[in-house]
N, C-alpha and C positions, 0 to 999 in steps of 0.2 A: 824494582817491582812496583813501587809506589807510582812512578810515572806511567807505567803500563796500566795500572788501575785507573789512574786519572784519564789517560787516553781512552780507555774502554768506556768510562763514564761519559766522556765527551762524545764518543762515537755513538753510544746508546742514546744520549740526549739528542744528538743530531738526527739520528734515525727516528726518534720519537717525534721531534719537531717536523720532520719530513712526513711522517704518517699523519700527524695532526693537520698539516697543511693540505695534504692529499684528501683527507676526510672533509675539510672545509671546502676545497675545490669541488669535490664530488657532491657535497651537500648543495652548494650553489648551483651546480649543473642540474641536479635533481629538482631543485626548486624552480629553476628557469624552465626546465622541461615540463614540469607540472603546470606552471603558469601558461605556457604555450598551449598545452593540451586543453587546459581549462578555457582559455580564450577561444580556441578553435571549437570546442564543444558548445560554448555559449553562442558563437557566431552561427554554427549549424542550427542550434535550437532557435535562434532568432529568425533565421531564414525560413525554417520550417513553419514557425508560428506565422510569419508574414504570408507564406504560401497558403497555409490553412485559412487564414483570415481572408485572403483574396479569393480563394475557392468558395468560401462561405458567402462572400458578397456576390460572386457571380451566380451561385445557385439561387440566392434570394432574388437577384435581378431576373433570372430566367423564370422563376416561379411567379414573380410579379408580372412579367411580360405575358406568360401563359394565362394568368388570371385576367389580366386586362383584355387579352384577345377573346377569351371566353365571354366576358361581360359585353364586349363590343358585338360579338356574334349574337348574343341574346337580345341586345338592344336593337340590332338591325332586323332580327326576326320579328320582334314586337312591332317595329315601325312598319314592316311589310304587312303584317297581319292587320295593323290599324288602317293602313291605306286600303287593303282589300275590304275591310269592314266598312270603311267610309264609302267606298265605291258601291258596295252592296246596299247600304242605306240610301244612297243617292238613287240607285236603280229602283228600289222599292218605293221610295217617295215619288219618283217620276211615274211609276206604274200606278200608284194609288191616285195621283193627281189625274192621270189619264182616265182611269177607271171611274173616279168620282165625277169628273167633268162630263162624262158620257151618261151619267145616271140622272134620274129625275129628282134626286135629293136636292139638287141645286134649285130646281123649279119649285119644290115644296117649301124650301126655306124662305122663299121670297114672298 
């Protein structure tokens, strides 16, 4: 009977060691899986952050391009208006010279 009891103790001890080993293995697997999932989540978050940053840069560049185009259009319009104004001043000056040279003011000032 004593030997049976000792055999049972060894059997229970062996089963306990087996359960402990399985628990350790399961724990390692769970930790490994958690690390993989964490790494994957970190990678996805990094990619999303990079995409968001790239999108923000593109939007800023597009806004800058639009603003530059608007400013160039305003400058071109001002240059055209200035050229038109200069041409008008030239015509007026020429007409005044023609008008004044045909008057008697020239003769009176002599």
